[in-house]
mmCIF entry with sequence, helices, sheets and N, C-alpha, C, O atoms, coordinates in Angstrom:
data_MODEL
# 
_entry.id   MODEL 
# 
_entity.id                         1 
_entity.type                       polymer 
_entity.pdbx_number_of_molecules   1 
# 
_entity_poly.entity_id                      1 
_entity_poly.type                           'polypeptide(L)' 
_entity_poly.nstd_linkage                   no 
_entity_poly.nstd_monomer                   no 
_entity_poly.pdbx_seq_one_letter_code       MHIDVMVADLDTAEPQVLALGATLLDGSDKPIGYRVYEDPVGHPFCLITPEGA 
_entity_poly.pdbx_seq_one_letter_code_can   MHIDVMVADLDTAEPQVLALGATLLDGSDKPIGYRVYEDPVGHPFCLITPEGA 
_entity_poly.pdbx_strand_id                 A 
# 
loop_
_entity_poly_seq.entity_id 
_entity_poly_seq.num 
_entity_poly_seq.mon_id 
_entity_poly_seq.hetero 
1 1  MET n 
1 2  HIS n 
1 3  ILE n 
1 4  ASP n 
1 5  VAL n 
1 6  MET n 
1 7  VAL n 
1 8  ALA n 
1 9  ASP n 
1 10 LEU n 
1 11 ASP n 
1 12 THR n 
1 13 ALA n 
1 14 GLU n 
1 15 PRO n 
1 16 GLN n 
1 17 VAL n 
1 18 LEU n 
1 19 ALA n 
1 20 LEU n 
1 21 GLY n 
1 22 ALA n 
1 23 THR n 
1 24 LEU n 
1 25 LEU n 
1 26 ASP n 
1 27 GLY n 
1 28 SER n 
1 29 ASP n 
1 30 LYS n 
1 31 PRO n 
1 32 ILE n 
1 33 GLY n 
1 34 TYR n 
1 35 ARG n 
1 36 VAL n 
1 37 TYR n 
1 38 GLU n 
1 39 ASP n 
1 40 PRO n 
1 41 VAL n 
1 42 GLY n 
1 43 HIS n 
1 44 PRO n 
1 45 PHE n 
1 46 CYS n 
1 47 LEU n 
1 48 ILE n 
1 49 THR n 
1 50 PRO n 
1 51 GLU n 
1 52 GLY n 
1 53 ALA n 
# 
_struct_asym.id          A 
_struct_asym.entity_id   1 
# 
loop_
_struct_conf.conf_type_id 
_struct_conf.id 
_struct_conf.pdbx_PDB_helix_id 
_struct_conf.beg_label_comp_id 
_struct_conf.beg_label_asym_id 
_struct_conf.beg_label_seq_id 
_struct_conf.pdbx_beg_PDB_ins_code 
_struct_conf.end_label_comp_id 
_struct_conf.end_label_asym_id 
_struct_conf.end_label_seq_id 
_struct_conf.pdbx_end_PDB_ins_code 
_struct_conf.beg_auth_comp_id 
_struct_conf.beg_auth_asym_id 
_struct_conf.beg_auth_seq_id 
_struct_conf.end_auth_comp_id 
_struct_conf.end_auth_asym_id 
_struct_conf.end_auth_seq_id 
_struct_conf.pdbx_PDB_helix_class 
_struct_conf.details 
_struct_conf.pdbx_PDB_helix_length 
HELX_P HELX_P1 AA1 LEU A 10 ? ALA A 19 ? LEU A 10 ALA A 19 1 ? 10 
HELX_P HELX_P2 AA2 PRO A 50 ? GLY A 52 ? PRO A 50 GLY A 52 5 ? 3  
# 
_struct_conf_type.id          HELX_P 
_struct_conf_type.criteria    ? 
_struct_conf_type.reference   ? 
# 
_struct_sheet.id               AA1 
_struct_sheet.type             ? 
_struct_sheet.number_strands   4 
_struct_sheet.details          ? 
# 
loop_
_struct_sheet_order.sheet_id 
_struct_sheet_order.range_id_1 
_struct_sheet_order.range_id_2 
_struct_sheet_order.offset 
_struct_sheet_order.sense 
AA1 1 2 ? parallel      
AA1 2 3 ? anti-parallel 
AA1 3 4 ? anti-parallel 
# 
loop_
_struct_sheet_range.sheet_id 
_struct_sheet_range.id 
_struct_sheet_range.beg_label_comp_id 
_struct_sheet_range.beg_label_asym_id 
_struct_sheet_range.beg_label_seq_id 
_struct_sheet_range.pdbx_beg_PDB_ins_code 
_struct_sheet_range.end_label_comp_id 
_struct_sheet_range.end_label_asym_id 
_struct_sheet_range.end_label_seq_id 
_struct_sheet_range.pdbx_end_PDB_ins_code 
_struct_sheet_range.beg_auth_comp_id 
_struct_sheet_range.beg_auth_asym_id 
_struct_sheet_range.beg_auth_seq_id 
_struct_sheet_range.end_auth_comp_id 
_struct_sheet_range.end_auth_asym_id 
_struct_sheet_range.end_auth_seq_id 
AA1 1 ILE A 3  ? MET A 6  ? ILE A 3  MET A 6  
AA1 2 PRO A 44 ? ILE A 48 ? PRO A 44 ILE A 48 
AA1 3 TYR A 34 ? GLU A 38 ? TYR A 34 GLU A 38 
AA1 4 THR A 23 ? ASP A 26 ? THR A 23 ASP A 26 
# 
loop_
_atom_site.group_PDB 
_atom_site.id 
_atom_site.type_symbol 
_atom_site.label_atom_id 
_atom_site.label_alt_id 
_atom_site.label_comp_id 
_atom_site.label_asym_id 
_atom_site.label_entity_id 
_atom_site.label_seq_id 
_atom_site.pdbx_PDB_ins_code 
_atom_site.Cartn_x 
_atom_site.Cartn_y 
_atom_site.Cartn_z 
_atom_site.occupancy 
_atom_site.B_iso_or_equiv 
_atom_site.pdbx_formal_charge 
_atom_site.auth_seq_id 
_atom_site.auth_comp_id 
_atom_site.auth_asym_id 
_atom_site.auth_atom_id 
_atom_site.pdbx_PDB_model_num 
ATOM 1   N N  . MET A 1 1  ? 12.590  -6.656  6.677  1.00 0.00 ? 1  MET A N  1 
ATOM 2   C CA . MET A 1 1  ? 11.225  -7.048  6.912  1.00 0.00 ? 1  MET A CA 1 
ATOM 3   C C  . MET A 1 1  ? 10.314  -6.102  6.147  1.00 0.00 ? 1  MET A C  1 
ATOM 4   O O  . MET A 1 1  ? 10.574  -4.902  6.049  1.00 0.00 ? 1  MET A O  1 
ATOM 5   N N  . HIS A 1 2  ? 9.256   -6.658  5.616  1.00 0.00 ? 2  HIS A N  1 
ATOM 6   C CA . HIS A 1 2  ? 8.262   -5.885  4.865  1.00 0.00 ? 2  HIS A CA 1 
ATOM 7   C C  . HIS A 1 2  ? 6.904   -6.173  5.474  1.00 0.00 ? 2  HIS A C  1 
ATOM 8   O O  . HIS A 1 2  ? 6.555   -7.335  5.684  1.00 0.00 ? 2  HIS A O  1 
ATOM 9   N N  . ILE A 1 3  ? 6.142   -5.148  5.758  1.00 0.00 ? 3  ILE A N  1 
ATOM 10  C CA . ILE A 1 3  ? 4.832   -5.313  6.389  1.00 0.00 ? 3  ILE A CA 1 
ATOM 11  C C  . ILE A 1 3  ? 3.734   -4.935  5.407  1.00 0.00 ? 3  ILE A C  1 
ATOM 12  O O  . ILE A 1 3  ? 3.825   -3.912  4.730  1.00 0.00 ? 3  ILE A O  1 
ATOM 13  N N  . ASP A 1 4  ? 2.684   -5.771  5.329  1.00 0.00 ? 4  ASP A N  1 
ATOM 14  C CA . ASP A 1 4  ? 1.483   -5.464  4.586  1.00 0.00 ? 4  ASP A CA 1 
ATOM 15  C C  . ASP A 1 4  ? 0.386   -5.131  5.588  1.00 0.00 ? 4  ASP A C  1 
ATOM 16  O O  . ASP A 1 4  ? 0.160   -5.875  6.542  1.00 0.00 ? 4  ASP A O  1 
ATOM 17  N N  . VAL A 1 5  ? -0.290  -4.013  5.370  1.00 0.00 ? 5  VAL A N  1 
ATOM 18  C CA . VAL A 1 5  ? -1.370  -3.592  6.255  1.00 0.00 ? 5  VAL A CA 1 
ATOM 19  C C  . VAL A 1 5  ? -2.665  -3.667  5.463  1.00 0.00 ? 5  VAL A C  1 
ATOM 20  O O  . VAL A 1 5  ? -2.826  -2.971  4.460  1.00 0.00 ? 5  VAL A O  1 
ATOM 21  N N  . MET A 1 6  ? -3.604  -4.525  5.921  1.00 0.00 ? 6  MET A N  1 
ATOM 22  C CA . MET A 1 6  ? -4.887  -4.692  5.249  1.00 0.00 ? 6  MET A CA 1 
ATOM 23  C C  . MET A 1 6  ? -5.795  -3.508  5.608  1.00 0.00 ? 6  MET A C  1 
ATOM 24  O O  . MET A 1 6  ? -5.986  -3.182  6.779  1.00 0.00 ? 6  MET A O  1 
ATOM 25  N N  . VAL A 1 7  ? -6.342  -2.881  4.573  1.00 0.00 ? 7  VAL A N  1 
ATOM 26  C CA . VAL A 1 7  ? -7.280  -1.775  4.764  1.00 0.00 ? 7  VAL A CA 1 
ATOM 27  C C  . VAL A 1 7  ? -8.507  -2.023  3.886  1.00 0.00 ? 7  VAL A C  1 
ATOM 28  O O  . VAL A 1 7  ? -8.439  -2.749  2.894  1.00 0.00 ? 7  VAL A O  1 
ATOM 29  N N  . ALA A 1 8  ? -9.608  -1.420  4.259  1.00 0.00 ? 8  ALA A N  1 
ATOM 30  C CA . ALA A 1 8  ? -10.840 -1.580  3.484  1.00 0.00 ? 8  ALA A CA 1 
ATOM 31  C C  . ALA A 1 8  ? -10.822 -0.716  2.229  1.00 0.00 ? 8  ALA A C  1 
ATOM 32  O O  . ALA A 1 8  ? -11.388 -1.101  1.206  1.00 0.00 ? 8  ALA A O  1 
ATOM 33  N N  . ASP A 1 9  ? -10.180 0.445   2.296  1.00 0.00 ? 9  ASP A N  1 
ATOM 34  C CA . ASP A 1 9  ? -10.212 1.391   1.178  1.00 0.00 ? 9  ASP A CA 1 
ATOM 35  C C  . ASP A 1 9  ? -8.876  2.118   1.105  1.00 0.00 ? 9  ASP A C  1 
ATOM 36  O O  . ASP A 1 9  ? -8.482  2.799   2.052  1.00 0.00 ? 9  ASP A O  1 
ATOM 37  N N  . LEU A 1 10 ? -8.185  1.974   -0.010 1.00 0.00 ? 10 LEU A N  1 
ATOM 38  C CA . LEU A 1 10 ? -6.879  2.625   -0.175 1.00 0.00 ? 10 LEU A CA 1 
ATOM 39  C C  . LEU A 1 10 ? -6.976  4.147   -0.159 1.00 0.00 ? 10 LEU A C  1 
ATOM 40  O O  . LEU A 1 10 ? -6.121  4.823   0.412  1.00 0.00 ? 10 LEU A O  1 
ATOM 41  N N  . ASP A 1 11 ? -8.016  4.678   -0.784 1.00 0.00 ? 11 ASP A N  1 
ATOM 42  C CA . ASP A 1 11 ? -8.139  6.136   -0.859 1.00 0.00 ? 11 ASP A CA 1 
ATOM 43  C C  . ASP A 1 11 ? -8.460  6.765   0.484  1.00 0.00 ? 11 ASP A C  1 
ATOM 44  O O  . ASP A 1 11 ? -8.205  7.954   0.677  1.00 0.00 ? 11 ASP A O  1 
ATOM 45  N N  . THR A 1 12 ? -9.009  6.005   1.413  1.00 0.00 ? 12 THR A N  1 
ATOM 46  C CA . THR A 1 12 ? -9.254  6.496   2.764  1.00 0.00 ? 12 THR A CA 1 
ATOM 47  C C  . THR A 1 12 ? -8.000  6.353   3.623  1.00 0.00 ? 12 THR A C  1 
ATOM 48  O O  . THR A 1 12 ? -7.674  7.254   4.396  1.00 0.00 ? 12 THR A O  1 
ATOM 49  N N  . ALA A 1 13 ? -7.301  5.236   3.495  1.00 0.00 ? 13 ALA A N  1 
ATOM 50  C CA . ALA A 1 13 ? -6.127  4.962   4.324  1.00 0.00 ? 13 ALA A CA 1 
ATOM 51  C C  . ALA A 1 13 ? -4.907  5.789   3.908  1.00 0.00 ? 13 ALA A C  1 
ATOM 52  O O  . ALA A 1 13 ? -4.102  6.170   4.758  1.00 0.00 ? 13 ALA A O  1 
ATOM 53  N N  . GLU A 1 14 ? -4.768  6.065   2.626  1.00 0.00 ? 14 GLU A N  1 
ATOM 54  C CA . GLU A 1 14 ? -3.572  6.763   2.172  1.00 0.00 ? 14 GLU A CA 1 
ATOM 55  C C  . GLU A 1 14 ? -3.349  8.118   2.840  1.00 0.00 ? 14 GLU A C  1 
ATOM 56  O O  . GLU A 1 14 ? -2.235  8.370   3.301  1.00 0.00 ? 14 GLU A O  1 
ATOM 57  N N  . PRO A 1 15 ? -4.329  8.993   2.918  1.00 0.00 ? 15 PRO A N  1 
ATOM 58  C CA . PRO A 1 15 ? -4.069  10.281  3.587  1.00 0.00 ? 15 PRO A CA 1 
ATOM 59  C C  . PRO A 1 15 ? -3.648  10.114  5.048  1.00 0.00 ? 15 PRO A C  1 
ATOM 60  O O  . PRO A 1 15 ? -2.895  10.927  5.584  1.00 0.00 ? 15 PRO A O  1 
ATOM 61  N N  . GLN A 1 16 ? -4.138  9.067   5.672  1.00 0.00 ? 16 GLN A N  1 
ATOM 62  C CA . GLN A 1 16 ? -3.779  8.826   7.074  1.00 0.00 ? 16 GLN A CA 1 
ATOM 63  C C  . GLN A 1 16 ? -2.304  8.466   7.221  1.00 0.00 ? 16 GLN A C  1 
ATOM 64  O O  . GLN A 1 16 ? -1.631  8.984   8.112  1.00 0.00 ? 16 GLN A O  1 
ATOM 65  N N  . VAL A 1 17 ? -1.791  7.583   6.359  1.00 0.00 ? 17 VAL A N  1 
ATOM 66  C CA . VAL A 1 17 ? -0.369  7.211   6.475  1.00 0.00 ? 17 VAL A CA 1 
ATOM 67  C C  . VAL A 1 17 ? 0.530   8.347   6.008  1.00 0.00 ? 17 VAL A C  1 
ATOM 68  O O  . VAL A 1 17 ? 1.624   8.528   6.541  1.00 0.00 ? 17 VAL A O  1 
ATOM 69  N N  . LEU A 1 18 ? 0.080   9.117   5.016  1.00 0.00 ? 18 LEU A N  1 
ATOM 70  C CA . LEU A 1 18 ? 0.875   10.258  4.576  1.00 0.00 ? 18 LEU A CA 1 
ATOM 71  C C  . LEU A 1 18 ? 0.971   11.311  5.681  1.00 0.00 ? 18 LEU A C  1 
ATOM 72  O O  . LEU A 1 18 ? 2.021   11.930  5.853  1.00 0.00 ? 18 LEU A O  1 
ATOM 73  N N  . ALA A 1 19 ? -0.109  11.519  6.427  1.00 0.00 ? 19 ALA A N  1 
ATOM 74  C CA . ALA A 1 19 ? -0.106  12.473  7.543  1.00 0.00 ? 19 ALA A CA 1 
ATOM 75  C C  . ALA A 1 19 ? 0.843   12.034  8.655  1.00 0.00 ? 19 ALA A C  1 
ATOM 76  O O  . ALA A 1 19 ? 1.337   12.863  9.419  1.00 0.00 ? 19 ALA A O  1 
ATOM 77  N N  . LEU A 1 20 ? 1.095   10.730  8.741  1.00 0.00 ? 20 LEU A N  1 
ATOM 78  C CA . LEU A 1 20 ? 2.019   10.198  9.744  1.00 0.00 ? 20 LEU A CA 1 
ATOM 79  C C  . LEU A 1 20 ? 3.464   10.203  9.283  1.00 0.00 ? 20 LEU A C  1 
ATOM 80  O O  . LEU A 1 20 ? 4.353   9.782   10.023 1.00 0.00 ? 20 LEU A O  1 
ATOM 81  N N  . GLY A 1 21 ? 3.715   10.687  8.040  1.00 0.00 ? 21 GLY A N  1 
ATOM 82  C CA . GLY A 1 21 ? 5.076   10.807  7.557  1.00 0.00 ? 21 GLY A CA 1 
ATOM 83  C C  . GLY A 1 21 ? 5.498   9.824   6.487  1.00 0.00 ? 21 GLY A C  1 
ATOM 84  O O  . GLY A 1 21 ? 6.651   9.843   6.058  1.00 0.00 ? 21 GLY A O  1 
ATOM 85  N N  . ALA A 1 22 ? 4.587   8.960   6.041  1.00 0.00 ? 22 ALA A N  1 
ATOM 86  C CA . ALA A 1 22 ? 4.923   8.007   4.983  1.00 0.00 ? 22 ALA A CA 1 
ATOM 87  C C  . ALA A 1 22 ? 5.060   8.719   3.638  1.00 0.00 ? 22 ALA A C  1 
ATOM 88  O O  . ALA A 1 22 ? 4.536   9.815   3.442  1.00 0.00 ? 22 ALA A O  1 
ATOM 89  N N  . THR A 1 23 ? 5.775   8.074   2.723  1.00 0.00 ? 23 THR A N  1 
ATOM 90  C CA . THR A 1 23 ? 5.952   8.547   1.365  1.00 0.00 ? 23 THR A CA 1 
ATOM 91  C C  . THR A 1 23 ? 5.466   7.460   0.410  1.00 0.00 ? 23 THR A C  1 
ATOM 92  O O  . THR A 1 23 ? 5.830   6.293   0.558  1.00 0.00 ? 23 THR A O  1 
ATOM 93  N N  . LEU A 1 24 ? 4.651   7.836   -0.564 1.00 0.00 ? 24 LEU A N  1 
ATOM 94  C CA . LEU A 1 24 ? 4.164   6.881   -1.559 1.00 0.00 ? 24 LEU A CA 1 
ATOM 95  C C  . LEU A 1 24 ? 5.311   6.534   -2.511 1.00 0.00 ? 24 LEU A C  1 
ATOM 96  O O  . LEU A 1 24 ? 5.932   7.430   -3.081 1.00 0.00 ? 24 LEU A O  1 
ATOM 97  N N  . LEU A 1 25 ? 5.595   5.240   -2.685 1.00 0.00 ? 25 LEU A N  1 
ATOM 98  C CA . LEU A 1 25 ? 6.640   4.783   -3.598 1.00 0.00 ? 25 LEU A CA 1 
ATOM 99  C C  . LEU A 1 25 ? 6.072   4.257   -4.893 1.00 0.00 ? 25 LEU A C  1 
ATOM 100 O O  . LEU A 1 25 ? 6.587   4.567   -5.967 1.00 0.00 ? 25 LEU A O  1 
ATOM 101 N N  . ASP A 1 26 ? 5.011   3.460   -4.811 1.00 0.00 ? 26 ASP A N  1 
ATOM 102 C CA . ASP A 1 26 ? 4.419   2.848   -6.003 1.00 0.00 ? 26 ASP A CA 1 
ATOM 103 C C  . ASP A 1 26 ? 2.929   2.783   -5.797 1.00 0.00 ? 26 ASP A C  1 
ATOM 104 O O  . ASP A 1 26 ? 2.454   2.034   -4.944 1.00 0.00 ? 26 ASP A O  1 
ATOM 105 N N  . GLY A 1 27 ? 2.181   3.552   -6.560 1.00 0.00 ? 27 GLY A N  1 
ATOM 106 C CA . GLY A 1 27 ? 0.741   3.625   -6.342 1.00 0.00 ? 27 GLY A CA 1 
ATOM 107 C C  . GLY A 1 27 ? -0.064  3.012   -7.461 1.00 0.00 ? 27 GLY A C  1 
ATOM 108 O O  . GLY A 1 27 ? 0.448   2.679   -8.529 1.00 0.00 ? 27 GLY A O  1 
ATOM 109 N N  . SER A 1 28 ? -1.321  2.878   -7.181 1.00 0.00 ? 28 SER A N  1 
ATOM 110 C CA . SER A 1 28 ? -2.297  2.412   -8.150 1.00 0.00 ? 28 SER A CA 1 
ATOM 111 C C  . SER A 1 28 ? -3.518  3.302   -8.009 1.00 0.00 ? 28 SER A C  1 
ATOM 112 O O  . SER A 1 28 ? -3.942  3.591   -6.891 1.00 0.00 ? 28 SER A O  1 
ATOM 113 N N  . ASP A 1 29 ? -4.087  3.742   -9.115 1.00 0.00 ? 29 ASP A N  1 
ATOM 114 C CA . ASP A 1 29 ? -5.281  4.581   -9.022 1.00 0.00 ? 29 ASP A CA 1 
ATOM 115 C C  . ASP A 1 29 ? -6.544  3.727   -8.886 1.00 0.00 ? 29 ASP A C  1 
ATOM 116 O O  . ASP A 1 29 ? -7.653  4.261   -8.839 1.00 0.00 ? 29 ASP A O  1 
ATOM 117 N N  . LYS A 1 30 ? -6.378  2.412   -8.823 1.00 0.00 ? 30 LYS A N  1 
ATOM 118 C CA . LYS A 1 30 ? -7.519  1.528   -8.651 1.00 0.00 ? 30 LYS A CA 1 
ATOM 119 C C  . LYS A 1 30 ? -7.908  1.465   -7.177 1.00 0.00 ? 30 LYS A C  1 
ATOM 120 O O  . LYS A 1 30 ? -7.035  1.525   -6.312 1.00 0.00 ? 30 LYS A O  1 
ATOM 121 N N  . PRO A 1 31 ? -9.201  1.345   -6.874 1.00 0.00 ? 31 PRO A N  1 
ATOM 122 C CA . PRO A 1 31 ? -9.630  1.303   -5.478 1.00 0.00 ? 31 PRO A CA 1 
ATOM 123 C C  . PRO A 1 31 ? -9.308  -0.015  -4.767 1.00 0.00 ? 31 PRO A C  1 
ATOM 124 O O  . PRO A 1 31 ? -9.466  -0.114  -3.550 1.00 0.00 ? 31 PRO A O  1 
ATOM 125 N N  . ILE A 1 32 ? -8.856  -1.033  -5.523 1.00 0.00 ? 32 ILE A N  1 
ATOM 126 C CA . ILE A 1 32 ? -8.460  -2.299  -4.905 1.00 0.00 ? 32 ILE A CA 1 
ATOM 127 C C  . ILE A 1 32 ? -7.027  -2.589  -5.289 1.00 0.00 ? 32 ILE A C  1 
ATOM 128 O O  . ILE A 1 32 ? -6.516  -2.037  -6.263 1.00 0.00 ? 32 ILE A O  1 
ATOM 129 N N  . GLY A 1 33 ? -6.385  -3.438  -4.542 1.00 0.00 ? 33 GLY A N  1 
ATOM 130 C CA . GLY A 1 33 ? -5.011  -3.794  -4.869 1.00 0.00 ? 33 GLY A CA 1 
ATOM 131 C C  . GLY A 1 33 ? -4.046  -3.448  -3.777 1.00 0.00 ? 33 GLY A C  1 
ATOM 132 O O  . GLY A 1 33 ? -4.205  -3.886  -2.638 1.00 0.00 ? 33 GLY A O  1 
ATOM 133 N N  . TYR A 1 34 ? -3.031  -2.657  -4.112 1.00 0.00 ? 34 TYR A N  1 
ATOM 134 C CA . TYR A 1 34 ? -2.010  -2.319  -3.124 1.00 0.00 ? 34 TYR A CA 1 
ATOM 135 C C  . TYR A 1 34 ? -1.335  -1.021  -3.498 1.00 0.00 ? 34 TYR A C  1 
ATOM 136 O O  . TYR A 1 34 ? -1.394  -0.569  -4.641 1.00 0.00 ? 34 TYR A O  1 
ATOM 137 N N  . ARG A 1 35 ? -0.700  -0.440  -2.520 1.00 0.00 ? 35 ARG A N  1 
ATOM 138 C CA . ARG A 1 35 ? 0.179   0.711   -2.707 1.00 0.00 ? 35 ARG A CA 1 
ATOM 139 C C  . ARG A 1 35 ? 1.372   0.533   -1.781 1.00 0.00 ? 35 ARG A C  1 
ATOM 140 O O  . ARG A 1 35 ? 1.230   0.089   -0.641 1.00 0.00 ? 35 ARG A O  1 
ATOM 141 N N  . VAL A 1 36 ? 2.550   0.884   -2.284 1.00 0.00 ? 36 VAL A N  1 
ATOM 142 C CA . VAL A 1 36 ? 3.793   0.708   -1.535 1.00 0.00 ? 36 VAL A CA 1 
ATOM 143 C C  . VAL A 1 36 ? 4.231   2.073   -1.002 1.00 0.00 ? 36 VAL A C  1 
ATOM 144 O O  . VAL A 1 36 ? 4.229   3.068   -1.725 1.00 0.00 ? 36 VAL A O  1 
ATOM 145 N N  . TYR A 1 37 ? 4.603   2.096   0.276  1.00 0.00 ? 37 TYR A N  1 
ATOM 146 C CA . TYR A 1 37 ? 5.032   3.320   0.966  1.00 0.00 ? 37 TYR A CA 1 
ATOM 147 C C  . TYR A 1 37 ? 6.358   3.073   1.645  1.00 0.00 ? 37 TYR A C  1 
ATOM 148 O O  . TYR A 1 37 ? 6.828   1.940   1.751  1.00 0.00 ? 37 TYR A O  1 
ATOM 149 N N  . GLU A 1 38 ? 6.952   4.165   2.103  1.00 0.00 ? 38 GLU A N  1 
ATOM 150 C CA . GLU A 1 38 ? 8.157   4.108   2.917  1.00 0.00 ? 38 GLU A CA 1 
ATOM 151 C C  . GLU A 1 38 ? 7.864   4.915   4.172  1.00 0.00 ? 38 GLU A C  1 
ATOM 152 O O  . GLU A 1 38 ? 7.346   6.028   4.088  1.00 0.00 ? 38 GLU A O  1 
ATOM 153 N N  . ASP A 1 39 ? 8.196   4.357   5.344  1.00 0.00 ? 39 ASP A N  1 
ATOM 154 C CA . ASP A 1 39 ? 7.989   5.120   6.578  1.00 0.00 ? 39 ASP A CA 1 
ATOM 155 C C  . ASP A 1 39 ? 9.063   6.193   6.691  1.00 0.00 ? 39 ASP A C  1 
ATOM 156 O O  . ASP A 1 39 ? 9.993   6.213   5.885  1.00 0.00 ? 39 ASP A O  1 
ATOM 157 N N  . PRO A 1 40 ? 8.956   7.088   7.674  1.00 0.00 ? 40 PRO A N  1 
ATOM 158 C CA . PRO A 1 40 ? 9.906   8.206   7.766  1.00 0.00 ? 40 PRO A CA 1 
ATOM 159 C C  . PRO A 1 40 ? 11.375  7.800   7.890  1.00 0.00 ? 40 PRO A C  1 
ATOM 160 O O  . PRO A 1 40 ? 12.250  8.603   7.564  1.00 0.00 ? 40 PRO A O  1 
ATOM 161 N N  . VAL A 1 41 ? 11.671  6.595   8.344  1.00 0.00 ? 41 VAL A N  1 
ATOM 162 C CA . VAL A 1 41 ? 13.071  6.184   8.446  1.00 0.00 ? 41 VAL A CA 1 
ATOM 163 C C  . VAL A 1 41 ? 13.491  5.248   7.322  1.00 0.00 ? 41 VAL A C  1 
ATOM 164 O O  . VAL A 1 41 ? 14.594  4.703   7.355  1.00 0.00 ? 41 VAL A O  1 
ATOM 165 N N  . GLY A 1 42 ? 12.621  5.052   6.320  1.00 0.00 ? 42 GLY A N  1 
ATOM 166 C CA . GLY A 1 42 ? 13.009  4.316   5.133  1.00 0.00 ? 42 GLY A CA 1 
ATOM 167 C C  . GLY A 1 42 ? 12.566  2.880   5.016  1.00 0.00 ? 42 GLY A C  1 
ATOM 168 O O  . GLY A 1 42 ? 12.977  2.198   4.077  1.00 0.00 ? 42 GLY A O  1 
ATOM 169 N N  . HIS A 1 43 ? 11.742  2.385   5.928  1.00 0.00 ? 43 HIS A N  1 
ATOM 170 C CA . HIS A 1 43 ? 11.278  1.001   5.842  1.00 0.00 ? 43 HIS A CA 1 
ATOM 171 C C  . HIS A 1 43 ? 10.046  0.920   4.930  1.00 0.00 ? 43 HIS A C  1 
ATOM 172 O O  . HIS A 1 43 ? 9.098   1.685   5.112  1.00 0.00 ? 43 HIS A O  1 
ATOM 173 N N  . PRO A 1 44 ? 10.049  0.010   3.959  1.00 0.00 ? 44 PRO A N  1 
ATOM 174 C CA . PRO A 1 44 ? 8.891   -0.116  3.062  1.00 0.00 ? 44 PRO A CA 1 
ATOM 175 C C  . PRO A 1 44 ? 7.751   -0.870  3.732  1.00 0.00 ? 44 PRO A C  1 
ATOM 176 O O  . PRO A 1 44 ? 7.959   -1.743  4.575  1.00 0.00 ? 44 PRO A O  1 
ATOM 177 N N  . PHE A 1 45 ? 6.529   -0.501  3.323  1.00 0.00 ? 45 PHE A N  1 
ATOM 178 C CA . PHE A 1 45 ? 5.339   -1.257  3.741  1.00 0.00 ? 45 PHE A CA 1 
ATOM 179 C C  . PHE A 1 45 ? 4.270   -1.037  2.695  1.00 0.00 ? 45 PHE A C  1 
ATOM 180 O O  . PHE A 1 45 ? 4.337   -0.089  1.912  1.00 0.00 ? 45 PHE A O  1 
ATOM 181 N N  . CYS A 1 46 ? 3.282   -1.918  2.685  1.00 0.00 ? 46 CYS A N  1 
ATOM 182 C CA . CYS A 1 46 ? 2.196   -1.815  1.720  1.00 0.00 ? 46 CYS A CA 1 
ATOM 183 C C  . CYS A 1 46 ? 0.866   -1.663  2.427  1.00 0.00 ? 46 CYS A C  1 
ATOM 184 O O  . CYS A 1 46 ? 0.646   -2.231  3.497  1.00 0.00 ? 46 CYS A O  1 
ATOM 185 N N  . LEU A 1 47 ? -0.009  -0.896  1.825  1.00 0.00 ? 47 LEU A N  1 
ATOM 186 C CA . LEU A 1 47 ? -1.417  -0.940  2.163  1.00 0.00 ? 47 LEU A CA 1 
ATOM 187 C C  . LEU A 1 47 ? -2.054  -1.841  1.115  1.00 0.00 ? 47 LEU A C  1 
ATOM 188 O O  . LEU A 1 47 ? -1.858  -1.629  -0.081 1.00 0.00 ? 47 LEU A O  1 
ATOM 189 N N  . ILE A 1 48 ? -2.810  -2.837  1.544  1.00 0.00 ? 48 ILE A N  1 
ATOM 190 C CA . ILE A 1 48 ? -3.452  -3.741  0.616  1.00 0.00 ? 48 ILE A CA 1 
ATOM 191 C C  . ILE A 1 48 ? -4.929  -3.853  0.962  1.00 0.00 ? 48 ILE A C  1 
ATOM 192 O O  . ILE A 1 48 ? -5.326  -3.635  2.107  1.00 0.00 ? 48 ILE A O  1 
ATOM 193 N N  . THR A 1 49 ? -5.740  -4.195  -0.035 1.00 0.00 ? 49 THR A N  1 
ATOM 194 C CA . THR A 1 49 ? -7.161  -4.441  0.199  1.00 0.00 ? 49 THR A CA 1 
ATOM 195 C C  . THR A 1 49 ? -7.391  -5.952  0.152  1.00 0.00 ? 49 THR A C  1 
ATOM 196 O O  . THR A 1 49 ? -6.587  -6.687  -0.422 1.00 0.00 ? 49 THR A O  1 
ATOM 197 N N  . PRO A 1 50 ? -8.480  -6.412  0.752  1.00 0.00 ? 50 PRO A N  1 
ATOM 198 C CA . PRO A 1 50 ? -8.753  -7.857  0.706  1.00 0.00 ? 50 PRO A CA 1 
ATOM 199 C C  . PRO A 1 50 ? -8.814  -8.390  -0.727 1.00 0.00 ? 50 PRO A C  1 
ATOM 200 O O  . PRO A 1 50 ? -8.401  -9.522  -0.982 1.00 0.00 ? 50 PRO A O  1 
ATOM 201 N N  . GLU A 1 51 ? -9.318  -7.598  -1.647 1.00 0.00 ? 51 GLU A N  1 
ATOM 202 C CA . GLU A 1 51 ? -9.417  -8.021  -3.038 1.00 0.00 ? 51 GLU A CA 1 
ATOM 203 C C  . GLU A 1 51 ? -8.041  -8.125  -3.700 1.00 0.00 ? 51 GLU A C  1 
ATOM 204 O O  . GLU A 1 51 ? -7.854  -8.902  -4.637 1.00 0.00 ? 51 GLU A O  1 
ATOM 205 N N  . GLY A 1 52 ? -7.074  -7.331  -3.204 1.00 0.00 ? 52 GLY A N  1 
ATOM 206 C CA . GLY A 1 52 ? -5.737  -7.318  -3.783 1.00 0.00 ? 52 GLY A CA 1 
ATOM 207 C C  . GLY A 1 52 ? -4.788  -8.286  -3.147 1.00 0.00 ? 52 GLY A C  1 
ATOM 208 O O  . GLY A 1 52 ? -3.669  -8.468  -3.626 1.00 0.00 ? 52 GLY A O  1 
ATOM 209 N N  . ALA A 1 53 ? -5.216  -8.919  -2.065 1.00 0.00 ? 53 ALA A N  1 
ATOM 210 C CA . ALA A 1 53 ? -4.338  -9.836  -1.328 1.00 0.00 ? 53 ALA A CA 1 
ATOM 211 C C  . ALA A 1 53 ? -4.162  -11.146 -2.036 1.00 0.00 ? 53 ALA A C  1 
ATOM 212 O O  . ALA A 1 53 ? -3.452  -12.023 -1.544 1.00 0.00 ? 53 ALA A O  1 
# 
């Protein structure tokens, strides 16, 4: 299973998921779009913006 989490701003949400133990797998320096992470036990998930959906 893969989960997409809609956020308003990737640069605001990223530090929050990293503080919870996530690891960035595939990033974008653009403020819209998506970034792929892995949770502490290895499950992938994405943070996405409405513009990137």
